[in-house]
C-alpha positions as CSV (number, residue, x, y, z in Angstrom):
1,X,1.2,-9.5,27.8
2,X,2.7,-9.9,31.2
3,X,3.9,-12.6,33.6
4,X,0.4,-13.3,34.8
5,X,-0.7,-13.9,31.3
6,X,2.2,-16.4,30.8
7,X,1.4,-18.2,34.1
8,X,-2.3,-18.5,33.0
9,X,-1.1,-20.0,29.7
10,X,1.3,-22.5,31.4
11,X,-1.5,-23.5,33.9
12,X,-3.9,-24.1,31.0
13,X,-2.4,-27.6,30.5
14,X,-2.5,-30.3,33.0
15,X,-0.4,-33.0,31.3
16,X,2.9,-33.0,29.5
17,X,1.4,-33.9,26.2
18,X,3.3,-32.4,23.3
19,X,0.3,-30.6,21.8
20,X,-0.1,-28.6,25.2
21,X,3.5,-27.7,25.3
22,X,3.5,-26.7,21.7
23,X,0.6,-24.4,22.2
24,X,2.3,-22.7,25.1
25,X,5.5,-22.4,23.1
26,X,3.6,-20.9,20.1
27,X,2.0,-18.4,22.7
28,X,5.5,-17.3,23.9
29,X,6.8,-17.0,20.3
30,X,3.9,-14.9,19.4
31,X,4.3,-12.8,22.5
32,X,8.0,-12.5,22.8
33,X,7.6,-9.9,25.6
34,X,6.7,-12.8,27.8
35,X,10.0,-14.7,27.2
36,X,11.9,-12.9,30.1
37,X,9.2,-14.1,32.4
38,X,9.5,-17.6,31.0
39,X,13.2,-17.6,31.9
40,X,12.5,-16.4,35.4
41,X,9.8,-19.1,36.0
42,X,12.3,-21.8,34.9
43,X,14.5,-20.9,37.8
44,X,12.1,-19.7,40.4
45,X,11.5,-22.8,42.3
46,X,10.6,-26.4,42.1
47,X,6.9,-26.2,41.7
48,X,4.8,-27.7,38.9
49,X,4.7,-24.3,37.1
50,X,8.5,-24.2,36.9
51,X,8.6,-27.6,35.3
52,X,6.0,-26.6,32.7
53,X,8.1,-23.4,32.1
54,X,11.2,-25.5,31.5
55,X,9.3,-27.8,29.0
56,X,8.0,-24.7,27.1
57,X,11.4,-23.0,27.4
58,X,13.0,-25.9,25.5
59,X,10.6,-25.7,22.6
60,X,10.9,-21.9,22.4
61,X,14.7,-22.1,22.3
62,X,14.5,-24.9,19.7
63,X,12.5,-22.5,17.5
64,X,14.5,-19.4,18.2
65,X,17.6,-19.8,20.2
66,X,18.7,-16.2,19.8
67,X,15.8,-15.2,22.1
68,X,17.9,-16.4,25.0
69,X,21.0,-14.3,24.1
70,X,20.1,-11.3,26.3
71,X,19.6,-13.7,29.2
72,X,22.6,-16.0,28.8
73,X,24.3,-14.8,32.0
74,X,21.1,-15.3,34.0
75,X,20.7,-18.7,32.5
76,X,24.2,-19.9,33.2
77,X,24.4,-18.4,36.7
78,X,21.2,-20.3,37.7
79,X,21.8,-23.7,36.3
80,X,22.5,-25.0,39.7
81,X,18.9,-24.3,40.8
82,X,17.6,-27.0,38.6
83,X,17.1,-30.2,40.7
84,X,13.9,-31.7,39.5
85,X,14.5,-34.4,36.8
86,X,11.6,-33.3,34.7
87,X,13.1,-29.7,34.4
88,X,16.6,-30.9,34.2
89,X,16.2,-32.7,30.8
90,X,14.9,-29.7,28.9
91,X,17.5,-27.4,30.5
92,X,20.3,-29.8,29.6
93,X,18.9,-29.8,26.0
94,X,18.9,-26.1,25.9
95,X,22.5,-26.1,26.9
96,X,23.2,-28.3,23.9
97,X,21.2,-25.9,21.7
98,X,23.4,-23.0,23.0
99,X,26.7,-25.0,22.4
100,X,25.5,-25.9,18.9
101,X,24.6,-22.2,18.1
102,X,27.9,-21.0,19.6
103,X,29.8,-23.2,17.1
104,X,27.3,-22.8,14.4
105,X,27.2,-20.1,11.7
106,X,29.7,-17.2,12.2
107,X,28.7,-14.0,13.9
108,X,25.5,-15.1,15.6
109,X,23.9,-13.8,18.8
110,X,24.9,-16.6,21.0
111,X,28.5,-16.4,20.0
112,X,28.5,-12.6,20.6
113,X,26.8,-12.7,24.0
114,X,28.0,-16.0,25.7
115,X,30.9,-15.1,28.0
116,X,33.9,-17.2,28.9
117,X,32.4,-17.4,32.5
118,X,29.0,-18.5,31.1
119,X,30.8,-21.3,29.1
120,X,32.7,-22.4,32.2
121,X,29.4,-22.5,34.3
122,X,27.8,-24.6,31.6
123,X,30.8,-27.0,31.5
124,X,30.8,-27.4,35.3
125,X,26.9,-28.0,35.5
126,X,27.0,-30.4,32.6
127,X,29.8,-32.5,34.1
128,X,27.7,-32.5,37.4
129,X,24.7,-33.8,35.5
130,X,26.8,-36.4,33.7
131,X,28.4,-37.8,37.0
132,X,25.4,-37.5,39.3
133,X,22.3,-39.8,39.3
134,X,20.2,-38.5,36.6
135,X,18.2,-39.9,33.7
136,X,19.9,-40.9,30.5
137,X,18.5,-38.1,28.4
138,X,20.0,-35.4,30.6
139,X,23.3,-37.2,30.5
140,X,23.2,-37.6,26.8
141,X,22.6,-33.8,26.3
142,X,25.4,-33.1,28.8
143,X,27.8,-35.3,26.7
144,X,26.9,-33.3,23.6
145,X,27.4,-29.9,25.3
146,X,30.7,-31.0,26.8
147,X,31.9,-32.4,23.5
148,X,31.4,-29.0,21.8
149,X,32.7,-26.8,24.6
150,X,35.8,-29.1,24.8
151,X,37.0,-27.7,21.4
152,X,38.3,-24.6,23.1
153,X,38.7,-25.8,26.7
154,X,41.4,-28.5,26.4
155,X,40.9,-30.3,29.7
156,X,37.2,-30.9,29.0
157,X,37.7,-33.7,26.4
158,X,40.2,-35.5,28.6
159,X,37.8,-35.4,31.6
160,X,34.9,-36.4,29.4
161,X,36.8,-39.4,28.0
162,X,37.8,-40.5,31.6
163,X,34.2,-40.3,32.8
164,X,32.6,-42.1,29.9
165,X,35.1,-44.9,29.9
166,X,34.7,-45.3,33.7
167,X,30.9,-45.3,33.6
168,X,30.0,-46.9,30.3
169,X,29.7,-50.5,31.5
170,X,27.3,-49.6,34.3
171,X,24.9,-47.3,32.4
172,X,21.8,-48.0,30.2
173,X,22.0,-49.0,26.6
174,X,21.0,-45.5,25.5
175,X,23.9,-44.1,27.6
176,X,26.2,-46.6,26.2
177,X,25.3,-46.0,22.6
178,X,25.8,-42.3,22.9
179,X,29.0,-42.5,24.9
180,X,30.5,-44.8,22.2
181,X,29.6,-42.2,19.6
182,X,31.2,-39.5,21.6
183,X,34.3,-41.5,22.4
184,X,34.8,-42.5,18.8
185,X,34.6,-38.8,17.8
186,X,37.1,-37.8,20.5
187,X,39.4,-40.6,19.7
188,X,39.6,-40.1,16.0
């Protein structure tokens, strides 16, 4: 299988229905040699195929987060390329998967391969997503990622508290609910 096979698979679905995304994620999981092409497609541009790639990328990483470990540097260095809101949400969610894996079971692939620079790039991008005009789901995943990476980077929690307290009154109910949960955890 090659990149063209993956593109054909991604183009086989016309809507964002979960069944279509699941089918393409299963394709990638069964043909893991296509995963590097999926990572490339996520960051190649702002076309419909790149958004579909981001949707499938999220599902693949949910099933097997270790697949991203050889591509962590590429992933973190290209986060600023994600501008489309439909692609941003799954990428923000993958950041939270990575943070959870990093602090998960000891001696895992993510922990071994994620560099300090990669963590810093994820922190910077997630703060940007949190303070810029984005949908609530992207902001919630950014909160989770920042909460976890703030364990080792002491200024992150202070900044996160400041941003959440400043913005909580003007945001949606979903944002407020999650921000209260994060603030409670940070203040206890």
